[in-house]
Steps between C-alpha positions, in 0.01 A plus 500: 500500500629845412601663830317822422173319428411325820199396700489589867546216744327575829531326831243620751416369844271643766548388858291585804655462840378570849678528831338456839616681812341381825462728800332489838181693568672747727763587241476791256272435201639418156693761309235576236765608254630146466235264638129446572370370831322167484283498815403133473861387473623773734774572249637764269485386138690663217416424136693616196501414132833442327520520121799374304499619139816407307556547128764388250498450119413154377766502226749425779377140496704454181815578700505269805820642651373857481159394627666343803677828578177698483300245697773489768469877533119489516503214751745683725289817490187302581670309783644816656158665489324203662777458754428850627136400543610240756718737702375481858576870552325622185162671534255556217207743487167321533331419165775675305580308181866401484652425165804426289473600135784440257458631147755552228599716208681356201758677283741369240803598299436217254318168475792349690576761768188551713443667839229450760442766767308348791320741730395375843222694672397367839330583827604325821294718732734794552424867454541481123529238228851422380652432162814347363647431158699208366621468143616225269672543166526184293714371218237267357728338244734370770226482767684702762429788734723800428664722758589862433861390450398256225381788281848644459840387378719340764761776512262797500454748783128524434410661834702806397244560224197421717590713803455842331148401394407395855630825647327708232161327537495422873725769644816447701325578830228237443718205396472330841120539500443351156795264448527379861608601847845355448568702186642847447629658182838346576350149509338500157783299347355201691306279258245432775372853442363375167318186610164601352521579130321436173573553132292638215573534129697819562567540874631346819258569786618513862224481762503644854431453783455126543271547804264780610252572773292810557164663432575593138610266224580708195698239310856385509785718384616393155835604364505443123836493325505489118675189371671722244703651784613153608563353156875479537487275807186290449552129441441458128395137547186632670456826311606394151199664339577850625504763229628842597539638153171697515 
């Protein structure tokens, strides 16, 4: 199946769980924010609905190794979410739906070099929902997951070309906020600063931050770098169809 003509594969599960807290008659009544008092049982009962809604493209089934990588990521995200639900110290607002939704965006440089941008949006009962991103870029011909280093020739100092774009688009003072707490301008030669990336027909896209929480979700920061500016150091085995004459 052509990677740009895909059907959506959807995995959805809805779980309902309840927790019972018993208390004596002379104790304080149930906290109505998280539980309802059951007079007959003399107990506080909390009920929440959990929805798991995970998406990935069905063309991945033609590439078992790549499918395994994506399913491992989805399974880990699902397990981490459900593990939090069992935390004995976690509290959840009564009747508040809790959810994990993972959707994706697909881009491609060619039929062979394809990127998936997974966006996790979830609510575990805190003040605000949270979101995270995780990307994959595939070499379909050789059925492998590419790292940022794989895109460039072995002897190239590719970060030297990427850093000016990050500083121009994000701002030197905001590098630690978007790229990560452990990063400053002086740390941008670390390849870990470029963990989430995607490719299009004419650009390399760097995505930040990998995790966010807060009342406003206005979209991730995307730093787009024209491939024409990287032509001299891109691995021609992956980008053999580039044409910079126009």
